[in-house]
KOLZA-855709 format. One record per residue (C-alpha): residue in one letter; x, y, z. Coordinates in steps of 0.2 Angstrom, whole numbers, padded with zeros to 4 digits, m for minus. Last residue first. Example, Ala and Ser with C-alpha at 12.3 -4.5 7.8 and 13.67 -1.06 7.14 Angstrom:
# KOLZA-855709
PAFI   aa      c1      c2      c3
PAFI    S    0068   m0005    0036
PAFI    A    0062   m0022    0039
END
This chain:
# KOLZA-855709
PAFI   aa      c1      c2      c3
PAFI    X   m0041    0160    0044
PAFI    X   m0045    0162    0063
PAFI    X   m0059    0149    0063
PAFI    X   m0049    0137    0053
PAFI    X   m0034    0139    0065
PAFI    X   m0045    0138    0081
PAFI    X   m0052    0121    0073
PAFI    X   m0036    0113    0068
PAFI    X   m0029    0117    0085
PAFI    X   m0015    0129    0090
PAFI    X    0003    0130    0095
PAFI    X    0012    0147    0091
PAFI    X    0023    0156    0079
PAFI    X    0035    0144    0071
PAFI    X    0048    0149    0059
PAFI    X    0049    0144    0040
PAFI    X    0055    0132    0028
PAFI    X    0045    0124    0014
PAFI    X    0050    0108    0005
PAFI    X    0050    0099   m0012
PAFI    X    0051    0111   m0027
PAFI    X    0060    0124   m0015
PAFI    X    0052    0137   m0003
PAFI    X    0057    0151    0009
PAFI    X    0051    0161    0023
PAFI    X    0034    0152    0028
PAFI    X    0027    0158    0044
PAFI    X    0022    0142    0054
PAFI    X    0007    0139    0064
PAFI    X    0008    0123    0075
PAFI    X   m0004    0107    0076
PAFI    X    0004    0095    0088
PAFI    X    0004    0077    0084
PAFI    X    0023    0075    0088
PAFI    X    0028    0088    0100
PAFI    X    0031    0106    0098
PAFI    X    0040    0116    0113
PAFI    X    0029    0126    0125
PAFI    X    0027    0144    0133
PAFI    X    0012    0146    0143
PAFI    X    0006    0165    0144
PAFI    X   m0011    0161    0136
PAFI    X   m0016    0142    0137
PAFI    X   m0027    0138    0121
PAFI    X   m0015    0149    0110
PAFI    X    0000    0140    0116
PAFI    X    0015    0151    0115
PAFI    X    0031    0145    0107
PAFI    X    0048    0139    0112
PAFI    X    0060    0133    0098
PAFI    X    0064    0119    0087
PAFI    X    0067    0128    0071
PAFI    X    0056    0125    0055
PAFI    X    0055    0112    0042
PAFI    X    0039    0111    0032
PAFI    X    0035    0095    0020
PAFI    X    0022    0097    0008
PAFI    X    0005    0087    0011
PAFI    X   m0006    0102    0004
PAFI    X   m0013    0104    0022
PAFI    X    0005    0106    0029
PAFI    X    0017    0093    0033
PAFI    X    0029    0092    0048
PAFI    X    0047    0094    0052
PAFI    X    0057    0100    0067
PAFI    X    0074    0108    0067
PAFI    X    0089    0108    0080
PAFI    X    0092    0089    0077
PAFI    X    0096    0093    0059
PAFI    X    0095    0083    0042
PAFI    X    0082    0071    0047
PAFI    X    0071    0084    0055
PAFI    X    0064    0079    0071
PAFI    X    0046    0074    0073
PAFI    X    0029    0074    0064
PAFI    X    0021    0091    0068
PAFI    X    0005    0095    0058
PAFI    X    0008    0111    0051
PAFI    X   m0005    0126    0049
PAFI    X    0002    0138    0037
PAFI    X    0006    0156    0038
PAFI    X    0010    0166    0021
PAFI    X    0026    0176    0018
PAFI    X    0032    0163    0005
PAFI    X    0017    0151    0000
PAFI    X    0017    0157   m0018
PAFI    X    0035    0150   m0018
PAFI    X    0027    0133   m0019
PAFI    X    0020    0135   m0036
PAFI    X    0035    0142   m0043
PAFI    X    0046    0129   m0035
PAFI    X    0034    0116   m0043
PAFI    X    0036    0123   m0060
PAFI    X    0055    0123   m0060
PAFI    X    0055    0104   m0052
PAFI    X    0041    0098   m0064
PAFI    X    0052    0104   m0079
PAFI    X    0068    0096   m0073
PAFI    X    0059    0080   m0069
PAFI    X    0051    0080   m0086
PAFI    X    0067    0082   m0095
PAFI    X    0075    0069   m0084
PAFI    X    0061    0057   m0089
PAFI    X    0063    0061   m0108
PAFI    X    0081    0057   m0106
PAFI    X    0078    0041   m0098
PAFI    X    0065    0035   m0109
PAFI    X    0077    0040   m0124
PAFI    X    0091    0030   m0117
PAFI    X    0080    0015   m0114
PAFI    X    0074    0015   m0133
PAFI    X    0056    0018   m0135
PAFI    X    0048    0004   m0145
PAFI    X    0040   m0006   m0130
PAFI    X    0028   m0014   m0143
PAFI    X    0009   m0015   m0140
PAFI    X   m0004   m0029   m0139
PAFI    X    0001   m0042   m0127
PAFI    X    0013   m0032   m0116
PAFI    X    0003   m0018   m0117
PAFI    X   m0012   m0026   m0111
PAFI    X   m0004   m0031   m0096
PAFI    X    0001   m0049   m0092
PAFI    X    0020   m0046   m0092
PAFI    X    0025   m0029   m0087
PAFI    X    0033   m0015   m0097
PAFI    X    0043   m0002   m0088
PAFI    X    0040    0016   m0093
PAFI    X    0051    0029   m0086
PAFI    X    0045    0037   m0069
PAFI    X    0038    0053   m0063
PAFI    X    0030    0056   m0046
PAFI    X    0024    0074   m0044
PAFI    X    0021    0087   m0030
PAFI    X    0015    0105   m0031
PAFI    X    0009    0103   m0049
PAFI    X    0010    0118   m0061
PAFI    X   m0005    0114   m0073
PAFI    X    0002    0122   m0088
PAFI    X    0020    0119   m0086
PAFI    X    0018    0100   m0082
PAFI    X    0005    0100   m0097
PAFI    X    0018    0108   m0108
PAFI    X    0030    0094   m0105
PAFI    X    0018    0080   m0108
PAFI    X    0014    0088   m0124
PAFI    X    0033    0089   m0129
PAFI    X    0034    0070   m0124
PAFI    X    0019    0067   m0137
PAFI    X    0029    0076   m0151
PAFI    X    0044    0066   m0147
PAFI    X    0034    0052   m0150
PAFI    X    0027    0039   m0138
PAFI    X    0024    0022   m0147
PAFI    X    0024    0012   m0131
PAFI    X    0026    0023   m0116
PAFI    X    0042    0033   m0115
PAFI    X    0040    0043   m0098
PAFI    X    0026    0039   m0087
PAFI    X    0018    0053   m0076
PAFI    X    0009    0054   m0059
PAFI    X    0002    0069   m0051
PAFI    X   m0001    0081   m0037
PAFI    X   m0011    0096   m0034
PAFI    X   m0013    0108   m0019
PAFI    X   m0030    0116   m0018
PAFI    X   m0029    0136   m0014
PAFI    X   m0047    0137   m0020
PAFI    X   m0057    0122   m0020
PAFI    X   m0072    0122   m0032
PAFI    X   m0062    0134   m0045
PAFI    X   m0047    0124   m0044
PAFI    X   m0056    0108   m0046
PAFI    X   m0065    0114   m0061
PAFI    X   m0048    0120   m0069
PAFI    X   m0040    0104   m0067
PAFI    X   m0055    0095   m0073
PAFI    X   m0055    0105   m0089
PAFI    X   m0036    0100   m0091
PAFI    X   m0041    0082   m0090
PAFI    X   m0054    0083   m0102
PAFI    X   m0043    0092   m0114
PAFI    X   m0029    0079   m0112
PAFI    X   m0041    0066   m0117
PAFI    X   m0050    0054   m0105
PAFI    X   m0053    0035   m0103
PAFI    X   m0035    0030   m0097
PAFI    X   m0034    0016   m0111
PAFI    X   m0015    0019   m0111
PAFI    X   m0016    0020   m0130
PAFI    X   m0029    0033   m0127
PAFI    X   m0018    0042   m0116
PAFI    X   m0004    0041   m0128
PAFI    X   m0015    0050   m0142
PAFI    X   m0022    0062   m0130
PAFI    X   m0004    0067   m0125
PAFI    X   m0001    0075   m0108
PAFI    X    0003    0058   m0101
PAFI    X    0002    0049   m0084
PAFI    X   m0011    0062   m0078
PAFI    X   m0013    0056   m0060
PAFI    X   m0024    0068   m0050
PAFI    X   m0018    0068   m0032
PAFI    X   m0028    0081   m0022
PAFI    X   m0024    0092   m0008
PAFI    X   m0037    0103    0002
PAFI    X   m0035    0091    0016
PAFI    X   m0052    0086    0024
PAFI    X   m0052    0093    0042
PAFI    X   m0060    0109    0037
PAFI    X   m0075    0102    0028
PAFI    X   m0083    0113    0015
PAFI    X   m0070    0112    0001
PAFI    X   m0068    0093    0002
PAFI    X   m0086    0091    0002
PAFI    X   m0089    0102   m0013
PAFI    X   m0076    0092   m0023
PAFI    X   m0084    0076   m0018
PAFI    X   m0101    0081   m0022
PAFI    X   m0095    0089   m0039
PAFI    X   m0090    0071   m0046
PAFI    X   m0072    0066   m0045
PAFI    X   m0071    0049   m0050
PAFI    X   m0063    0049   m0068
PAFI    X   m0047    0058   m0061
PAFI    X   m0043    0041   m0053
PAFI    X   m0038    0042   m0035
PAFI    X   m0023    0035   m0025
PAFI    X   m0025    0041   m0012
PAFI    X   m0036    0050    0002
PAFI    X   m0032    0062    0016
PAFI    X   m0042    0066    0032
PAFI    X   m0035    0077    0045
PAFI    X   m0040    0073    0063
PAFI    X   m0045    0087    0074
PAFI    X   m0064    0086    0070
PAFI    X   m0063    0069    0075
PAFI    X   m0076    0055    0068
PAFI    X   m0086    0068    0057
PAFI    X   m0072    0067    0043
PAFI    X   m0075    0049    0041
PAFI    X   m0093    0051    0039
PAFI    X   m0092    0063    0025
PAFI    X   m0077    0054    0016
PAFI    X   m0088    0039    0017
PAFI    X   m0104    0047    0009
PAFI    X   m0093    0056   m0005
PAFI    X   m0085    0039   m0009
PAFI    X   m0101    0030   m0012
PAFI    X   m0113    0019   m0003
PAFI    X   m0120    0006   m0015
PAFI    X   m0130    0007   m0031
PAFI    X   m0126    0002   m0049
PAFI    X   m0109    0000   m0057
PAFI    X   m0105    0007   m0075
PAFI    X   m0099   m0007   m0086
PAFI    X   m0080   m0007   m0088
PAFI    X   m0067    0003   m0097
PAFI    X   m0073    0019   m0090
PAFI    X   m0076    0037   m0097
PAFI    X   m0072    0054   m0093
PAFI    X   m0079    0071   m0102
PAFI    X   m0085    0077   m0085
PAFI    X   m0080    0068   m0069
PAFI    X   m0090    0052   m0067
PAFI    X   m0106    0050   m0058
PAFI    X   m0110    0031   m0055
PAFI    X   m0128    0026   m0057
PAFI    X   m0142    0026   m0045
PAFI    X   m0151    0009   m0046
PAFI    X   m0152    0005   m0028
PAFI    X   m0141   m0005   m0017
PAFI    X   m0142    0006   m0002
PAFI    X   m0156   m0005    0008
PAFI    X   m0145   m0019    0005
PAFI    X   m0130   m0015    0016
PAFI    X   m0114   m0023    0009
PAFI    X   m0115   m0013   m0006
PAFI    X   m0100   m0001   m0002
PAFI    X   m0093    0007   m0018
PAFI    X   m0077    0017   m0018
PAFI    X   m0072    0023   m0035
PAFI    X   m0063    0037   m0025
PAFI    X   m0050    0025   m0019
PAFI    X   m0044    0017   m0036
PAFI    X   m0029    0007   m0029
PAFI    X   m0035    0010   m0011
PAFI    X   m0031    0020    0004
PAFI    X   m0039    0032    0015
PAFI    X   m0025    0042    0024
PAFI    X   m0027    0046    0042
PAFI    X   m0020    0060    0052
PAFI    X   m0020    0067    0070
PAFI    X   m0018    0051    0079
PAFI    X   m0026    0052    0096
PAFI    X   m0022    0057    0114
PAFI    X   m0005    0064    0117
PAFI    X    0006    0054    0128
PAFI    X    0018    0056    0142
PAFI    X    0021    0075    0140
PAFI    X    0036    0079    0150
PAFI    X    0046    0074    0136
PAFI    X    0062    0063    0132
PAFI    X    0062    0059    0113
PAFI    X    0052    0048    0101
PAFI    X    0035    0057    0107
PAFI    X    0021    0044    0111
PAFI    X    0006    0046    0102
PAFI    X   m0009    0038    0111
PAFI    X   m0023    0029    0100
PAFI    X   m0041    0037    0103
PAFI    X   m0043    0043    0084
PAFI    X   m0034    0028    0078
PAFI    X   m0049    0018    0087
PAFI    X   m0062    0030    0078
PAFI    X   m0053    0027    0062
PAFI    X   m0054    0008    0063
PAFI    X   m0073    0008    0068
PAFI    X   m0077    0021    0054
PAFI    X   m0069    0009    0041
PAFI    X   m0078   m0007    0048
PAFI    X   m0095    0003    0047
PAFI    X   m0092    0008    0030
PAFI    X   m0091   m0009    0023
PAFI    X   m0074   m0012    0013
PAFI    X   m0074   m0011   m0006
PAFI    X   m0070   m0023   m0020
PAFI    X   m0060   m0021   m0036
PAFI    X   m0054   m0036   m0044
PAFI    X   m0037   m0043   m0042
PAFI    X   m0021   m0036   m0033
PAFI    X   m0008   m0043   m0043
PAFI    X   m0017   m0044   m0060
PAFI    X   m0027   m0028   m0057
PAFI    X   m0012   m0020   m0052
PAFI    X   m0001   m0024   m0068
PAFI    X   m0004   m0007   m0076
PAFI    X    0002   m0002   m0094
PAFI    X   m0015   m0005   m0104
PAFI    X   m0025    0004   m0090
PAFI    X   m0037   m0010   m0083
PAFI    X   m0048    0000   m0074
PAFI    X   m0056   m0013   m0063
PAFI    X   m0044   m0011   m0048
PAFI    X   m0040   m0021   m0032
PAFI    X   m0043   m0017   m0013
PAFI    X   m0054   m0005   m0004
PAFI    X   m0055    0006    0011
PAFI    X   m0037    0003    0018
PAFI    X   m0033    0014    0032
PAFI    X   m0015    0023    0032
PAFI    X   m0010    0031    0049
PAFI    X   m0003    0047    0055
PAFI    X    0006    0055    0069
PAFI    X    0018    0041    0071
PAFI    X    0027    0040    0088
PAFI    X    0021    0022    0093
PAFI    X    0028    0016    0076
PAFI    X    0022   m0002    0072
PAFI    X    0003    0002    0071
PAFI    X   m0006   m0014    0071
PAFI    X   m0019   m0017    0057
PAFI    X   m0036   m0020    0064
PAFI    X   m0043   m0036    0054
PAFI    X   m0062   m0038    0053
PAFI    X   m0062   m0029    0036
PAFI    X   m0048   m0039    0029
PAFI    X   m0055   m0033    0012
PAFI    X   m0056   m0051    0004
PAFI    X   m0072   m0052   m0008
PAFI    X   m0067   m0058   m0025
PAFI    X   m0051   m0066   m0020
PAFI    X   m0034   m0070   m0028
PAFI    X   m0026   m0086   m0024
PAFI    X   m0008   m0084   m0022
PAFI    X   m0005   m0096   m0007
PAFI    X    0013   m0105   m0006
PAFI    X    0022   m0116    0004
PAFI    X    0040   m0123    0003
PAFI    X    0045   m0137    0015
PAFI    X    0057   m0139    0028
PAFI    X    0044   m0145    0042
PAFI    X    0043   m0127    0048
PAFI    X    0038   m0121    0031
PAFI    X    0021   m0130    0033
PAFI    X    0018   m0120    0049
PAFI    X    0024   m0104    0041
PAFI    X    0010   m0106    0028
PAFI    X   m0003   m0111    0041
PAFI    X    0001   m0095    0051
PAFI    X    0001   m0085    0035
PAFI    X   m0015   m0089    0028
PAFI    X   m0024   m0074    0034
PAFI    X   m0012   m0065    0023
PAFI    X   m0018   m0073    0007
PAFI    X   m0027   m0058   m0003
PAFI    X   m0011   m0049   m0007
PAFI    X   m0002   m0065   m0012
PAFI    X    0009   m0076    0000
PAFI    X    0024   m0086   m0004
PAFI    X    0034   m0095    0010
PAFI    X    0050   m0104    0011
PAFI    X    0062   m0094   m0001
PAFI    X    0080   m0102    0000
PAFI    X    0076   m0111   m0017
PAFI    X    0077   m0095   m0026
PAFI    X    0073   m0098   m0044
PAFI    X    0060   m0111   m0041
PAFI    X    0051   m0104   m0026
PAFI    X    0051   m0086   m0036
PAFI    X    0046   m0094   m0052
PAFI    X    0031   m0102   m0042
PAFI    X    0021   m0086   m0041
PAFI    X    0028   m0073   m0052
PAFI    X    0015   m0060   m0051
PAFI    X    0006   m0064   m0035
PAFI    X    0023   m0065   m0025
PAFI    X    0028   m0049   m0033
PAFI    X    0012   m0040   m0027
PAFI    X    0012   m0046   m0009
PAFI    X    0022   m0057    0002
PAFI    X    0040   m0066    0000
PAFI    X    0044   m0077    0015
PAFI    X    0060   m0082    0022
PAFI    X    0062   m0095    0037
PAFI    X    0077   m0097    0047
PAFI    X    0080   m0113    0055
PAFI    X    0078   m0115    0073
PAFI    X    0094   m0111    0083
PAFI    X    0108   m0122    0089
PAFI    X    0112   m0126    0070
PAFI    X    0119   m0109    0069
PAFI    X    0112   m0098    0054
PAFI    X    0126   m0095    0042
PAFI    X    0118   m0101    0026
PAFI    X    0101   m0091    0032
PAFI    X    0112   m0075    0032
PAFI    X    0120   m0078    0017
PAFI    X    0104   m0081    0008
PAFI    X    0097   m0064    0015
PAFI    X    0109   m0054    0004
PAFI    X    0104   m0064   m0012
PAFI    X    0086   m0061   m0007
PAFI    X    0088   m0042   m0006
PAFI    X    0096   m0042   m0024
PAFI    X    0080   m0051   m0030
PAFI    X    0070   m0039   m0021
PAFI    X    0078   m0023   m0028
PAFI    X    0076   m0031   m0045
PAFI    X    0057   m0032   m0042
PAFI    X    0055   m0013   m0039
PAFI    X    0067   m0010   m0055
PAFI    X    0056   m0020   m0066
PAFI    X    0041   m0009   m0061
PAFI    X    0024   m0011   m0052
PAFI    X    0029   m0027   m0044
PAFI    X    0030   m0023   m0026
PAFI    X    0035   m0033   m0011
PAFI    X    0031   m0036    0007
PAFI    X    0047   m0045    0013
PAFI    X    0046   m0057    0027
PAFI    X    0060   m0064    0038
PAFI    X    0056   m0077    0051
PAFI    X    0067   m0082    0066
PAFI    X    0074   m0065    0067
PAFI    X    0088   m0061    0079
PAFI    X    0100   m0055    0066
PAFI    X    0087   m0044    0058
PAFI    X    0084   m0034    0074
PAFI    X    0067   m0024    0072
PAFI    X    0059   m0038    0080
PAFI    X    0040   m0044    0081
PAFI    X    0033   m0058    0091
PAFI    X    0023   m0073    0085
PAFI    X    0009   m0080    0095
PAFI    X   m0005   m0083    0082
PAFI    X   m0013   m0066    0086
PAFI    X    0003   m0057    0082
PAFI    X    0004   m0065    0065
PAFI    X   m0013   m0059    0060
PAFI    X   m0009   m0040    0066
PAFI    X    0008   m0042    0057
PAFI    X    0000   m0046    0041
PAFI    X   m0012   m0032    0043
PAFI    X    0002   m0019    0047
PAFI    X    0012   m0025    0032
PAFI    X   m0002   m0023    0021
PAFI    X   m0004   m0005    0026
PAFI    X    0014   m0002    0022
PAFI    X    0010   m0011    0006
PAFI    X   m0004   m0001    0002
PAFI    X    0006    0015    0004
PAFI    X    0017    0010   m0010
PAFI    X    0033    0000   m0013
PAFI    X    0044   m0010   m0001
PAFI    X    0041   m0015    0016
PAFI    X    0052   m0026    0027
PAFI    X    0046   m0037    0042
PAFI    X    0057   m0046    0054
PAFI    X    0046   m0060    0064
PAFI    X    0053   m0068    0080
PAFI    X    0046   m0085    0084
PAFI    X    0035   m0084    0101
PAFI    X    0028   m0102    0098
PAFI    X    0020   m0095    0082
PAFI    X    0004   m0106    0083
PAFI    X   m0002   m0115    0069
PAFI    X    0006   m0131    0075
PAFI    X   m0004   m0131    0092
PAFI    X   m0020   m0129    0082
PAFI    X   m0016   m0146    0073
PAFI    X   m0011   m0147    0055
PAFI    X   m0014   m0162    0043
PAFI    X   m0033   m0160    0043
PAFI    X   m0032   m0141    0037
PAFI    X   m0038   m0129    0051
PAFI    X   m0055   m0122    0048
PAFI    X   m0054   m0104    0042
PAFI    X   m0055   m0106    0024
PAFI    X   m0071   m0119    0027
PAFI    X   m0079   m0107    0038
PAFI    X   m0078   m0093    0025
PAFI    X   m0087   m0103    0011
PAFI    X   m0081   m0102   m0006
PAFI    X   m0094   m0110   m0018
PAFI    X   m0087   m0122   m0029
PAFI    X   m0088   m0125   m0048
PAFI    X   m0084   m0142   m0055
PAFI    X   m0068   m0149   m0061
PAFI    X   m0057   m0140   m0048
PAFI    X   m0061   m0155   m0035
PAFI    X   m0053   m0167   m0048
PAFI    X   m0038   m0157   m0051
PAFI    X   m0037   m0155   m0031
PAFI    X   m0038   m0174   m0030
PAFI    X   m0025   m0177   m0044
PAFI    X   m0012   m0166   m0034
PAFI    X   m0014   m0177   m0019
PAFI    X   m0023   m0175   m0003
PAFI    X   m0014   m0180    0013
PAFI    X   m0004   m0195    0017
PAFI    X    0012   m0186    0014
PAFI    X    0006   m0171    0025
PAFI    X    0002   m0184    0039
PAFI    X    0020   m0191    0037
PAFI    X    0028   m0174    0037
PAFI    X    0019   m0168    0053
PAFI    X    0024   m0184    0062
PAFI    X    0042   m0181    0056
PAFI    X    0042   m0162    0061
PAFI    X    0034   m0167    0079
PAFI    X    0048   m0180    0082
PAFI    X    0061   m0167    0078
PAFI    X    0054   m0154    0088
PAFI    X    0065   m0157    0104
PAFI    X    0080   m0162    0093
PAFI    X    0079   m0144    0085
PAFI    X    0081   m0135    0102
PAFI    X    0095   m0147    0107
PAFI    X    0107   m0149    0093
PAFI    X    0102   m0155    0077
PAFI    X    0110   m0166    0063
PAFI    X    0099   m0167    0048
PAFI    X    0096   m0184    0041
PAFI    X    0077   m0187    0043
PAFI    X    0073   m0169    0039
PAFI    X    0082   m0170    0022
PAFI    X    0098   m0160    0020
PAFI    X    0109   m0170    0009
PAFI    X    0100   m0165   m0007
PAFI    X    0085   m0154   m0004
PAFI    X    0067   m0161   m0003
PAFI    X    0057   m0148   m0012
PAFI    X    0039   m0147   m0007
PAFI    X    0027   m0135   m0015
PAFI    X    0013   m0133   m0003
PAFI    X   m0006   m0129   m0004
PAFI    X   m0008   m0114   m0012
PAFI    X   m0017   m0107   m0025
PAFI    X   m0010   m0108   m0043
PAFI    X   m0018   m0093   m0051
PAFI    X   m0036   m0094   m0059
PAFI    X   m0040   m0105   m0074
PAFI    X   m0052   m0101   m0089
PAFI    X   m0051   m0083   m0089
PAFI    X   m0053   m0069   m0075
PAFI    X   m0071   m0066   m0074
PAFI    X   m0075   m0078   m0060
PAFI    X   m0059   m0088   m0056
PAFI    X   m0058   m0107   m0059
PAFI    X   m0049   m0116   m0046
PAFI    X   m0033   m0126   m0045
PAFI    X   m0026   m0131   m0028
PAFI    X   m0009   m0137   m0030
PAFI    X    0000   m0151   m0021
PAFI    X    0018   m0153   m0026
PAFI    X    0032   m0166   m0024
PAFI    X    0049   m0163   m0033
PAFI    X    0058   m0179   m0034
PAFI    X    0070   m0184   m0020
PAFI    X    0088   m0180   m0022
END
């Protein structure tokens, strides 16, 4: 077996310690009994064999490990033109996908859904095709999550399944390439390549532009990785490709990374420093989505409905948005925080803030609902709350992650607020936005959490009475402050017991909160057929709760006397007849518009 040959670019990272992550270039492992020169190939492979040998010889003659160590000894400025130029050992033709079929699987949060669309947009422009059939794929890419150990274990299990698929690949076809993208690639880096020899490509969240090059390297039978985090990458010029033609909503990334450094959270280490996308590019994407055609997933006389009807603005700390790309707005105005909240970093000055962006986005299309996630409670100044209250198409729903109901635990988590400050903010939000729907995140069993701390979290759930919740047992992650400075001392069985208690209390209180809607009429954006019944439709109300109702004819308020059936993208009025902790049920009254429903309420 040939020795491991690697070319690594090591670069100093501003503000992230003495050394940044290992960058790319390629990690080559010549596998025993399977080197390129000795592989027996049938016709398609024979046609490319000469090109691969030529590629390998050029790569071997390229820069060495010592070359990049020497280059890293002095600070270097990152120039976009240098990044975009093809490397000397690749031709433009080798960067093309040659109509290879790509199969994409997405795990984790909404940011990963958006990242999948960004990655596909880049690959599509390079000549790749997309397939929904795993068996016909030439490239399989998994967009991964690292937020908890369970999320990573899911990927390891999936890789074991794909290993068999790769092993059975007929020699008459081009070799199957497998890639790990996103947070898990960033966190574990070369550990993935060393542990799973069948992984060919590794790309961190800031390296999707590099995918054509990484796949070109993998074509020669070598492993390739780029896990270098960026201080400015926002993919502002990449228009994500919507993969579901019948989707009524879309995610729009407005910022990447996080500076909060909560002690339990891996995100700053997998997604990098916080940076915001220019307002102009966000507005351009939202306008294009407003004009995009929705195609119903079932036979319909309606060939297409103009415009997606909902966008969700995405970011790890979405409401700390700060666009400083336009010099005239880089004044010395300080950030306004929620009362009683602090930050773990120095206050940032200037730039266009979240309230400005929210205002501009909501003006693009009055018939398009606007949501945003995930925010931090510290970034809800009055101007944001007032705008949500005043603007009809900004949903009256706020995600307000609490994580714990104990001030002592919140301090250990470095959340920047006490229980009292959080509860005061909840009351202020409900006063500012009557009828607002609240959701939250909670962690059970964080380091040092006592039974009394747990009881305080239970009492917060009862006091606030959230409409939706996301609850998890604590999973310690390497690199975090908790990993280095705290002890994961709550036994697993205690974590799980506390989690079950939180879930039980949440469901009880959410049911009470949602039952207030029974007897009321709510505006629902139709998404499609219910998953449990072909005779029912489902959609979401302003508070983002799922609403189920029978598929029946109804009146169209804009065309009196006309009877219609609801299509994806329609706004309908539904009278609520029952409620649970997660779902509302009712019967449809009529088809309407967002404007008409707001004026008549």
